[in-house]
BALO-752870 format. One record per residue (C-alpha): x, y, z; residue number from 1; residue in three letters. Coordinates in steps of 0.2 Angstrom, whole numbers, plus 5000, padded with zeros to 4 digits. Example, Ala and Ser with C-alpha at 12.3 -4.5 7.8 and 13.67 -1.06 7.14 Angstrom:
<pts>
<pt><u>5062</u><v>4978</v><w>5039</w><n>1</n><res>Ala</res></pt>
<pt><u>5068</u><v>4995</v><w>5036</w><n>2</n><res>Ser</res></pt>
</pts>
This chain:
<pts>
<pt><u>4976</u><v>4943</v><w>5034</w><n>1</n><res>Met</res></pt>
<pt><u>4979</u><v>4930</v><w>5049</w><n>2</n><res>Ser</res></pt>
<pt><u>4969</u><v>4932</v><w>5065</w><n>3</n><res>Gly</res></pt>
<pt><u>4950</u><v>4931</v><w>5059</w><n>4</n><res>Gly</res></pt>
<pt><u>4940</u><v>4933</v><w>5044</w><n>5</n><res>Gly</res></pt>
<pt><u>4937</u><v>4927</v><w>5030</w><n>6</n><res>Gly</res></pt>
<pt><u>4951</u><v>4919</v><w>5027</w><n>7</n><res>Gly</res></pt>
<pt><u>4952</u><v>4922</v><w>5007</w><n>8</n><res>Tyr</res></pt>
<pt><u>4967</u><v>4919</v><w>4994</w><n>9</n><res>Pro</res></pt>
<pt><u>4968</u><v>4937</v><w>4992</w><n>10</n><res>Ser</res></pt>
<pt><u>4970</u><v>4942</v><w>5011</w><n>11</n><res>Asp</res></pt>
<pt><u>4982</u><v>4953</v><w>5016</w><n>12</n><res>Leu</res></pt>
<pt><u>4996</u><v>4942</v><w>5027</w><n>13</n><res>Thr</res></pt>
<pt><u>5003</u><v>4949</v><w>5044</w><n>14</n><res>Asp</res></pt>
<pt><u>5019</u><v>4956</v><w>5035</w><n>15</n><res>Glu</res></pt>
<pt><u>5008</u><v>4965</v><w>5022</w><n>16</n><res>Gln</res></pt>
<pt><u>4998</u><v>4974</v><w>5031</w><n>17</n><res>Trp</res></pt>
<pt><u>5013</u><v>4981</v><w>5044</w><n>18</n><res>Ala</res></pt>
<pt><u>5017</u><v>4989</v><w>5025</w><n>19</n><res>Leu</res></pt>
<pt><u>4998</u><v>4997</v><w>5021</w><n>20</n><res>Val</res></pt>
<pt><u>4993</u><v>5000</v><w>5038</w><n>21</n><res>Glu</res></pt>
<pt><u>5004</u><v>5016</v><w>5042</w><n>22</n><res>Pro</res></pt>
<pt><u>4999</u><v>5024</v><w>5025</w><n>23</n><res>Leu</res></pt>
<pt><u>4980</u><v>5022</v><w>5031</w><n>24</n><res>Leu</res></pt>
<pt><u>4974</u><v>5040</v><w>5032</w><n>25</n><res>Pro</res></pt>
<pt><u>4968</u><v>5042</v><w>5053</w><n>26</n><res>Pro</res></pt>
<pt><u>4954</u><v>5032</v><w>5058</w><n>27</n><res>Ala</res></pt>
<pt><u>4937</u><v>5040</v><w>5060</w><n>28</n><res>Arg</res></pt>
<pt><u>4931</u><v>5042</v><w>5079</w><n>29</n><res>Val</res></pt>
<pt><u>4918</u><v>5050</v><w>5083</w><n>30</n><res>Gly</res></pt>
<pt><u>4904</u><v>5064</v><w>5074</w><n>31</n><res>Pro</res></pt>
<pt><u>4914</u><v>5079</v><w>5071</w><n>32</n><res>Lys</res></pt>
<pt><u>4926</u><v>5066</v><w>5062</w><n>33</n><res>Gly</res></pt>
<pt><u>4915</u><v>5057</v><w>5052</w><n>34</n><res>Gly</res></pt>
<pt><u>4903</u><v>5044</v><w>5053</w><n>35</n><res>Arg</res></pt>
<pt><u>4915</u><v>5030</v><w>5067</w><n>36</n><res>Arg</res></pt>
<pt><u>4922</u><v>5015</v><w>5056</w><n>37</n><res>Glu</res></pt>
<pt><u>4913</u><v>4999</v><w>5061</w><n>38</n><res>Lys</res></pt>
<pt><u>4925</u><v>4983</v><w>5057</w><n>39</n><res>His</res></pt>
<pt><u>4944</u><v>4985</v><w>5059</w><n>40</n><res>Pro</res></pt>
<pt><u>4955</u><v>4992</v><w>5044</w><n>41</n><res>Arg</res></pt>
<pt><u>4963</u><v>4977</v><w>5041</w><n>42</n><res>Trp</res></pt>
<pt><u>4946</u><v>4970</v><w>5039</w><n>43</n><res>Arg</res></pt>
<pt><u>4941</u><v>4985</v><w>5029</w><n>44</n><res>Ile</res></pt>
<pt><u>4955</u><v>4980</v><w>5016</w><n>45</n><res>Val</res></pt>
<pt><u>4953</u><v>4962</v><w>5014</w><n>46</n><res>Asp</res></pt>
<pt><u>4937</u><v>4966</v><w>5008</w><n>47</n><res>Ala</res></pt>
<pt><u>4943</u><v>4979</v><w>4994</w><n>48</n><res>Ile</res></pt>
<pt><u>4956</u><v>4964</v><w>4988</w><n>49</n><res>Phe</res></pt>
<pt><u>4945</u><v>4952</v><w>4988</w><n>50</n><res>Tyr</res></pt>
<pt><u>4933</u><v>4963</v><w>4975</w><n>51</n><res>Leu</res></pt>
<pt><u>4948</u><v>4967</v><w>4965</w><n>52</n><res>Val</res></pt>
<pt><u>4952</u><v>4952</v><w>4960</w><n>53</n><res>Arg</res></pt>
<pt><u>4936</u><v>4944</v><w>4960</w><n>54</n><res>Thr</res></pt>
<pt><u>4927</u><v>4956</v><w>4950</w><n>55</n><res>Gly</res></pt>
<pt><u>4911</u><v>4951</v><w>4959</w><n>56</n><res>Cys</res></pt>
<pt><u>4898</u><v>4966</v><w>4967</w><n>57</n><res>Ala</res></pt>
<pt><u>4897</u><v>4968</v><w>4985</w><n>58</n><res>Trp</res></pt>
<pt><u>4880</u><v>4961</v><w>4988</w><n>59</n><res>Ala</res></pt>
<pt><u>4886</u><v>4944</v><w>4981</w><n>60</n><res>Ala</res></pt>
<pt><u>4902</u><v>4943</v><w>4991</w><n>61</n><res>Ala</res></pt>
<pt><u>4899</u><v>4930</v><w>5004</w><n>62</n><res>Glu</res></pt>
<pt><u>4902</u><v>4933</v><w>5021</w><n>63</n><res>Gly</res></pt>
<pt><u>4908</u><v>4952</v><w>5016</w><n>64</n><res>Leu</res></pt>
<pt><u>4891</u><v>4960</v><w>5018</w><n>65</n><res>Arg</res></pt>
<pt><u>4895</u><v>4965</v><w>5037</w><n>66</n><res>Ser</res></pt>
<pt><u>4910</u><v>4976</v><w>5028</w><n>67</n><res>Val</res></pt>
<pt><u>4900</u><v>4982</v><w>5014</w><n>68</n><res>Ala</res></pt>
<pt><u>4901</u><v>5002</v><w>5023</w><n>69</n><res>Asp</res></pt>
<pt><u>4918</u><v>4998</v><w>5018</w><n>70</n><res>Gly</res></pt>
<pt><u>4914</u><v>5002</v><w>5001</w><n>71</n><res>Val</res></pt>
<pt><u>4913</u><v>5022</v><w>5007</w><n>72</n><res>Leu</res></pt>
<pt><u>4930</u><v>5021</v><w>5014</w><n>73</n><res>Val</res></pt>
<pt><u>4938</u><v>5013</v><w>5000</w><n>74</n><res>His</res></pt>
<pt><u>4928</u><v>5030</v><w>4988</w><n>75</n><res>His</res></pt>
<pt><u>4938</u><v>5041</v><w>5000</w><n>76</n><res>Gly</res></pt>
<pt><u>4955</u><v>5033</v><w>5000</w><n>77</n><res>Trp</res></pt>
<pt><u>4954</u><v>5036</v><w>4982</w><n>78</n><res>His</res></pt>
<pt><u>4947</u><v>5053</v><w>4980</w><n>79</n><res>Asp</res></pt>
<pt><u>4959</u><v>5060</v><w>4996</w><n>80</n><res>Asp</res></pt>
<pt><u>4974</u><v>5052</v><w>4986</w><n>81</n><res>Gly</res></pt>
<pt><u>4977</u><v>5039</v><w>4999</w><n>82</n><res>Thr</res></pt>
<pt><u>4978</u><v>5024</v><w>4985</w><n>83</n><res>Ala</res></pt>
<pt><u>4990</u><v>5032</v><w>4974</w><n>84</n><res>Gly</res></pt>
<pt><u>5003</u><v>5034</v><w>4991</w><n>85</n><res>Arg</res></pt>
<pt><u>5000</u><v>5016</v><w>4995</w><n>86</n><res>Ile</res></pt>
<pt><u>5004</u><v>5009</v><w>4979</w><n>87</n><res>His</res></pt>
<pt><u>5018</u><v>5022</v><w>4976</w><n>88</n><res>Asp</res></pt>
<pt><u>5025</u><v>5017</v><w>4990</w><n>89</n><res>Ala</res></pt>
<pt><u>5024</u><v>4998</v><w>4989</w><n>90</n><res>Leu</res></pt>
<pt><u>5031</u><v>5003</v><w>4973</w><n>91</n><res>Arg</res></pt>
<pt><u>5048</u><v>5011</v><w>4978</w><n>92</n><res>Gly</res></pt>
<pt><u>5051</u><v>4996</v><w>4988</w><n>93</n><res>Lys</res></pt>
<pt><u>5050</u><v>4982</v><w>4977</w><n>94</n><res>Val</res></pt>
<pt><u>5060</u><v>4994</v><w>4967</w><n>95</n><res>Arg</res></pt>
<pt><u>5073</u><v>4995</v><w>4983</w><n>96</n><res>Glu</res></pt>
<pt><u>5073</u><v>4975</v><w>4984</w><n>97</n><res>Ala</res></pt>
<pt><u>5077</u><v>4976</v><w>4970</w><n>98</n><res>Asp</res></pt>
<pt><u>5092</u><v>4983</v><w>4974</w><n>99</n><res>Gly</res></pt>
<pt><u>5086</u><v>5002</v><w>4959</w><n>100</n><res>Arg</res></pt>
<pt><u>5083</u><v>5017</v><w>4965</w><n>101</n><res>Asp</res></pt>
<pt><u>5066</u><v>5023</v><w>4971</w><n>102</n><res>Val</res></pt>
<pt><u>5061</u><v>5035</v><w>4956</w><n>103</n><res>Glu</res></pt>
<pt><u>5063</u><v>5025</v><w>4940</w><n>104</n><res>Pro</res></pt>
<pt><u>5075</u><v>5034</v><w>4925</w><n>105</n><res>Ser</res></pt>
<pt><u>5066</u><v>5026</v><w>4910</w><n>106</n><res>Ala</res></pt>
<pt><u>5051</u><v>5016</v><w>4909</w><n>107</n><res>Gly</res></pt>
<pt><u>5040</u><v>5010</v><w>4895</w><n>108</n><res>Leu</res></pt>
<pt><u>5022</u><v>5012</v><w>4885</w><n>109</n><res>Ile</res></pt>
<pt><u>5010</u><v>5003</v><w>4877</w><n>110</n><res>Asp</res></pt>
<pt><u>4993</u><v>5002</v><w>4874</w><n>111</n><res>Ser</res></pt>
<pt><u>4978</u><v>4986</v><w>4874</w><n>112</n><res>Gln</res></pt>
<pt><u>4963</u><v>4986</v><w>4867</w><n>113</n><res>Pro</res></pt>
<pt><u>4954</u><v>4975</v><w>4878</w><n>114</n><res>Val</res></pt>
<pt><u>4933</u><v>4969</v><w>4874</w><n>115</n><res>Arg</res></pt>
<pt><u>4919</u><v>4975</v><w>4886</w><n>116</n><res>Thr</res></pt>
<pt><u>4900</u><v>4971</v><w>4888</w><n>117</n><res>Ala</res></pt>
<pt><u>4889</u><v>4978</v><w>4878</w><n>118</n><res>Asp</res></pt>
<pt><u>4879</u><v>4986</v><w>4891</w><n>119</n><res>Thr</res></pt>
<pt><u>4894</u><v>4999</v><w>4892</w><n>120</n><res>Ile</res></pt>
<pt><u>4888</u><v>5018</v><w>4887</w><n>121</n><res>Pro</res></pt>
<pt><u>4892</u><v>5020</v><w>4869</w><n>122</n><res>Thr</res></pt>
<pt><u>4902</u><v>5035</v><w>4872</w><n>123</n><res>Ala</res></pt>
<pt><u>4917</u><v>5026</v><w>4884</w><n>124</n><res>Thr</res></pt>
<pt><u>4920</u><v>5013</v><w>4869</w><n>125</n><res>Arg</res></pt>
<pt><u>4923</u><v>5010</v><w>4852</w><n>126</n><res>Gly</res></pt>
<pt><u>4930</u><v>5000</v><w>4840</w><n>127</n><res>Phe</res></pt>
<pt><u>4950</u><v>4996</v><w>4837</w><n>128</n><res>Asp</res></pt>
<pt><u>4950</u><v>4994</v><w>4817</w><n>129</n><res>Ala</res></pt>
<pt><u>4969</u><v>4987</v><w>4819</w><n>130</n><res>Gly</res></pt>
<pt><u>4967</u><v>4974</v><w>4833</w><n>131</n><res>Lys</res></pt>
<pt><u>4948</u><v>4971</v><w>4829</w><n>132</n><res>Arg</res></pt>
<pt><u>4941</u><v>4971</v><w>4845</w><n>133</n><res>Val</res></pt>
<pt><u>4928</u><v>4983</v><w>4849</w><n>134</n><res>Lys</res></pt>
<pt><u>4928</u><v>4992</v><w>4869</w><n>135</n><res>Gly</res></pt>
<pt><u>4939</u><v>5002</v><w>4879</w><n>136</n><res>Arg</res></pt>
<pt><u>4959</u><v>5003</v><w>4875</w><n>137</n><res>Lys</res></pt>
<pt><u>4970</u><v>5006</v><w>4890</w><n>138</n><res>Arg</res></pt>
<pt><u>4986</u><v>5015</v><w>4890</w><n>139</n><res>Phe</res></pt>
<pt><u>4998</u><v>5008</v><w>4903</w><n>140</n><res>Leu</res></pt>
<pt><u>5018</u><v>5017</v><w>4911</w><n>141</n><res>Val</res></pt>
<pt><u>5026</u><v>5006</v><w>4919</w><n>142</n><res>Thr</res></pt>
<pt><u>5045</u><v>5006</v><w>4926</w><n>143</n><res>Asp</res></pt>
<pt><u>5056</u><v>4993</v><w>4919</w><n>144</n><res>Thr</res></pt>
<pt><u>5052</u><v>4979</v><w>4927</w><n>145</n><res>Leu</res></pt>
<pt><u>5032</u><v>4982</v><w>4921</w><n>146</n><res>Gly</res></pt>
<pt><u>5027</u><v>4990</v><w>4939</w><n>147</n><res>Leu</res></pt>
<pt><u>5014</u><v>5004</v><w>4934</w><n>148</n><res>Leu</res></pt>
<pt><u>5017</u><v>5023</v><w>4932</w><n>149</n><res>Leu</res></pt>
<pt><u>5003</u><v>5030</v><w>4926</w><n>150</n><res>Ala</res></pt>
<pt><u>4987</u><v>5020</v><w>4918</w><n>151</n><res>Val</res></pt>
<pt><u>4972</u><v>5029</v><w>4904</w><n>152</n><res>His</res></pt>
<pt><u>4958</u><v>5021</v><w>4900</w><n>153</n><res>Val</res></pt>
<pt><u>4947</u><v>5026</v><w>4883</w><n>154</n><res>Val</res></pt>
<pt><u>4935</u><v>5019</v><w>4868</w><n>155</n><res>Ala</res></pt>
<pt><u>4947</u><v>5006</v><w>4858</w><n>156</n><res>Ala</res></pt>
<pt><u>4944</u><v>5020</v><w>4844</w><n>157</n><res>Ser</res></pt>
<pt><u>4957</u><v>5031</v><w>4851</w><n>158</n><res>Val</res></pt>
<pt><u>4972</u><v>5031</v><w>4842</w><n>159</n><res>Gln</res></pt>
<pt><u>4988</u><v>5028</v><w>4851</w><n>160</n><res>Asn</res></pt>
<pt><u>4995</u><v>5046</v><w>4848</w><n>161</n><res>Arg</res></pt>
<pt><u>4980</u><v>5054</v><w>4854</w><n>162</n><res>Asp</res></pt>
<pt><u>4977</u><v>5042</v><w>4871</w><n>163</n><res>Gly</res></pt>
<pt><u>4996</u><v>5043</v><w>4874</w><n>164</n><res>Ala</res></pt>
<pt><u>4997</u><v>5062</v><w>4878</w><n>165</n><res>Thr</res></pt>
<pt><u>4987</u><v>5062</v><w>4895</w><n>166</n><res>Arg</res></pt>
<pt><u>4998</u><v>5043</v><w>4902</w><n>167</n><res>Pro</res></pt>
<pt><u>5016</u><v>5052</v><w>4896</w><n>168</n><res>Leu</res></pt>
<pt><u>5012</u><v>5069</v><w>4906</w><n>169</n><res>Leu</res></pt>
<pt><u>5007</u><v>5062</v><w>4919</w><n>170</n><res>Arg</res></pt>
<pt><u>5022</u><v>5052</v><w>4920</w><n>171</n><res>Thr</res></pt>
<pt><u>5034</u><v>5065</v><w>4915</w><n>172</n><res>Arg</res></pt>
<pt><u>5026</u><v>5075</v><w>4931</w><n>173</n><res>Leu</res></pt>
<pt><u>5026</u><v>5062</v><w>4944</w><n>174</n><res>Asp</res></pt>
<pt><u>5043</u><v>5055</v><w>4941</w><n>175</n><res>His</res></pt>
<pt><u>5054</u><v>5071</v><w>4934</w><n>176</n><res>Pro</res></pt>
<pt><u>5070</u><v>5059</v><w>4936</w><n>177</n><res>Gly</res></pt>
<pt><u>5062</u><v>5046</v><w>4921</w><n>178</n><res>Gly</res></pt>
<pt><u>5075</u><v>5049</v><w>4904</w><n>179</n><res>Arg</res></pt>
<pt><u>5067</u><v>5039</v><w>4894</w><n>180</n><res>Lys</res></pt>
<pt><u>5051</u><v>5030</v><w>4888</w><n>181</n><res>Ile</res></pt>
<pt><u>5054</u><v>5016</v><w>4879</w><n>182</n><res>Arg</res></pt>
<pt><u>5038</u><v>5012</v><w>4865</w><n>183</n><res>Ala</res></pt>
<pt><u>5037</u><v>4999</v><w>4848</w><n>184</n><res>Asp</res></pt>
<pt><u>5036</u><v>5008</v><w>4832</w><n>185</n><res>Gln</res></pt>
<pt><u>5016</u><v>5011</v><w>4836</w><n>186</n><res>Asn</res></pt>
<pt><u>5022</u><v>5029</v><w>4849</w><n>187</n><res>Phe</res></pt>
<pt><u>5040</u><v>5032</v><w>4843</w><n>188</n><res>Thr</res></pt>
<pt><u>5035</u><v>5045</v><w>4828</w><n>189</n><res>Asn</res></pt>
<pt><u>5019</u><v>5052</v><w>4835</w><n>190</n><res>His</res></pt>
<pt><u>5018</u><v>5069</v><w>4840</w><n>191</n><res>Pro</res></pt>
<pt><u>5008</u><v>5064</v><w>4859</w><n>192</n><res>Ala</res></pt>
<pt><u>5025</u><v>5055</v><w>4859</w><n>193</n><res>Val</res></pt>
<pt><u>5036</u><v>5069</v><w>4853</w><n>194</n><res>Ala</res></pt>
<pt><u>5026</u><v>5083</v><w>4862</w><n>195</n><res>Ser</res></pt>
<pt><u>5030</u><v>5076</v><w>4879</w><n>196</n><res>Thr</res></pt>
<pt><u>5050</u><v>5078</v><w>4880</w><n>197</n><res>Gln</res></pt>
<pt><u>5051</u><v>5090</v><w>4894</w><n>198</n><res>Val</res></pt>
<pt><u>5069</u><v>5091</v><w>4898</w><n>199</n><res>Gly</res></pt>
<pt><u>5071</u><v>5070</v><w>4895</w><n>200</n><res>Gly</res></pt>
<pt><u>5074</u><v>5059</v><w>4883</w><n>201</n><res>Asp</res></pt>
<pt><u>5058</u><v>5051</v><w>4878</w><n>202</n><res>Val</res></pt>
<pt><u>5056</u><v>5038</v><w>4864</w><n>203</n><res>Gly</res></pt>
<pt><u>5066</u><v>5025</v><w>4856</w><n>204</n><res>Gly</res></pt>
<pt><u>5057</u><v>5009</v><w>4850</w><n>205</n><res>Thr</res></pt>
<pt><u>5060</u><v>4994</v><w>4859</w><n>206</n><res>Val</res></pt>
<pt><u>5061</u><v>4980</v><w>4844</w><n>207</n><res>Gly</res></pt>
<pt><u>5052</u><v>4968</v><w>4836</w><n>208</n><res>Ser</res></pt>
<pt><u>5051</u><v>4955</v><w>4850</w><n>209</n><res>Ser</res></pt>
<pt><u>5038</u><v>4964</v><w>4860</w><n>210</n><res>Gly</res></pt>
<pt><u>5047</u><v>4969</v><w>4877</w><n>211</n><res>His</res></pt>
<pt><u>5036</u><v>4983</v><w>4880</w><n>212</n><res>Ala</res></pt>
<pt><u>5021</u><v>4974</v><w>4875</w><n>213</n><res>Thr</res></pt>
<pt><u>5023</u><v>4961</v><w>4888</w><n>214</n><res>Arg</res></pt>
<pt><u>5031</u><v>4974</v><w>4902</w><n>215</n><res>Arg</res></pt>
<pt><u>5016</u><v>4980</v><w>4899</w><n>216</n><res>Ser</res></pt>
<pt><u>5001</u><v>4966</v><w>4898</w><n>217</n><res>Gln</res></pt>
<pt><u>5010</u><v>4959</v><w>4913</w><n>218</n><res>Ala</res></pt>
<pt><u>5008</u><v>4975</v><w>4925</w><n>219</n><res>Ala</res></pt>
<pt><u>4990</u><v>4975</v><w>4919</w><n>220</n><res>Ala</res></pt>
<pt><u>4988</u><v>4959</v><w>4923</w><n>221</n><res>Ser</res></pt>
<pt><u>4994</u><v>4961</v><w>4939</w><n>222</n><res>Ala</res></pt>
<pt><u>4987</u><v>4979</v><w>4944</w><n>223</n><res>Ala</res></pt>
</pts>
C-alpha cells in the first residue's frame, strides 16, 4: 500500500485496501481486548501478502521482521473466519464486475498432484501412480470464471472418488444456489460425485479439451 512501508510488488494499492479494511475485525485496543496491535493494519496485511506471494519464512523477510507479530493476527483471522469472508466478498465483487450474480449457479471440479519435499510427513503425502507424482493432491472447486469455491488437500495417493467428497459437499453447503458442478471423465461416474447431488444436478463431463483442468489450475496459481 502506498504511503509508507517496504514498497513490495505484493503490497495493496489504496483502492484495494479500501475494499479489504471494512472486512477486518475490530482492532485490539487494550488489555481486556487482547494485546494492543503494534502496527497499522495495512502494514500487517501487506506483510501477509508478501509471505504468501514469495513463500519465504518470516525470519527471512528482510524489512518485515518488525511486523512478525502479524503472524499471530493472521492465525486469528484464519481461525475466526475472517480470511474466508474476505475471499468470498472479493469473489462476489469480481463476479458482479463481470455482470454475474454474486452467488454462482455452476462450477467445475478437478484435482492436481503436486510434488513435495521429502521433509513432508509421510502421513500426509503419497504416490499418484497415474501421474507418477509423489507428494500431495489438491482438489479444487471453482466457479466458471475460475474463482475458488472450495479446496481440499490430501496425500497424492488418494483417489478422485474419495478426495472429491469433502470439497463437493462444502461447495453445496456454502453455495446452495449452485445447480451443477462440471467434471471431466475422472469424476463423472464416481460415487463421491453422485453422492453430492443434494437438491441439484451435480455432474456432467466438460469434454476432452481439459477445460475444467485449465480453469482449476489457474485458480490454484492465483490462490
